[in-house]
Steps between C-alpha positions, in 0.01 A plus 500: 500500500588174677812297441536129577851335495577135556760244413435170314524191720603156366143375482405783269780433251399474134152640551370770274540844662123570472410172669764553765364848588142354492602229757679760710219746498185285473261803544612646162344363179730337243374733227587804706849369574558429129389855420740637752788293342405624156506858625853452636398511872686169573869462484728209580851591611414859386419383144150518341378150411209336315227301659658179370836564671600185709630610837821367654615453856611834668334710226385818664144592387383861528131563437383865498117528550380838365279732700138418499312588186141612532295191399284530191204346681209687659480579877155397616309593808441143614432452875797335683498321835828643642649316796799728536676785320805716541742683265671172387225231481131428480344184628176426313233230574432396139145394421394200297475546121757775492797456275834622638625699201410588140580264213414501127129501480445589858616865574237611747350398835821349639671559830764714320229732354367543856831567669610734224199715594549464872873566493479773233749304282771487769591134465818310434586449133729195527240267354418708189214716391234229535590398856601810695530438871438124467774293663297171539176368384202291605246350254186675382274277711720503803424772762723659766820685585715650227800729532516797264825699490501872452866539409784305342691484824208331680441274200858386492501429881176295483618316195817392679294375790284303263798341332649405838159365619509740785133611485234337713205390284212312652192403297162352595341244274228240488592176323319188388521193729594441863875552531643211705764678696459817710788658322762433230730634235503468125851535356474452126632707210263701291533597132295527193262213409675307221177485293308809605713824514216681688531259798770431752586148617740300713802495270793307630712576190445867432321631809623727772505385869161573661412445871159528663422436862138429595305443819134401555280766656160324472359184355169458319512139389516548122688831537785634709570866603876554507769754537796490256827679565723555199876435530537585132272688266445327168209568260185312616714328775227424755255387230755272334638358826167419663369345179817289487418329832140439409339803665441763228347833602128517504376699196829462306393426149864477370660251742191305603274285287224521758198718466424705810149454652525867617464813289863617492709730273830322482713334773429569872837652587577809705840662565438582860837597662800673355799594706848647412777737600379843402728657228485839672517429880683173491262346756280196450136574421206269447153561356189284490211518248171375648321210329275628218118469549465211247766296695336557843154408354644183349653402834163549678328289233753225553452513873125484461525199270742325751243532783209368300 
């Protein structure tokens, strides 16, 4: 059992308690939080409340997260590219076309199915039965480094680092066009697209602050190979930010209206480097996932076309 206690700050006043907890602990799903409130696991000033309760300044919120429940999803013997493992965490190099966790209509073949088998079910339960061990996510067609937490203590520690933007996350990507400057920063809030709820967008009114730093690694005329470092971690952040400055990711069918001349499966984006203070040792650690074969081959193709 894990207990989270925090006081309501002035900027949180009059928010619903379920939304308040969701903002405070972004790794937990809203539906899971609402279930915990309904089950009496959330109190405000030692009193049980409903999800619609509006918080007040100096309210003391106590959120009791039950011990892990064995997920009702199958453990599957799916090969994993493990970059690092100890008793607290697992760093996995996620392949293309692998969904992070089960969802309605998609209960098998995910990273969760694979790590359930590998870890024999010993995973944190803070994110509910469909997302055991998952503290952050990358898209289905994005490859690279992912942290999996084996216990609630590690999960809580990593979640706090994510919230404080204290995790190093560097991505490699290939974008359309020749970026003018050798480096730059996109600082623009990201929220749901006003007309398409499946997409994210630059949203000045309802978005959350999002910052992406980028630098050019190599130029190919019509395309640019870049590194992006996240200061924040919003959904589809790199894809939305680069598209917003006129350089959408090559292969991105959601945020680019261009048809790729190369045979690609989704955006060319790889979560290469991840670094953080280890929840067990308290020391900074960093891991690097090598570029996948398709990415290396694409770079070689672009280099050959550049020299023609």
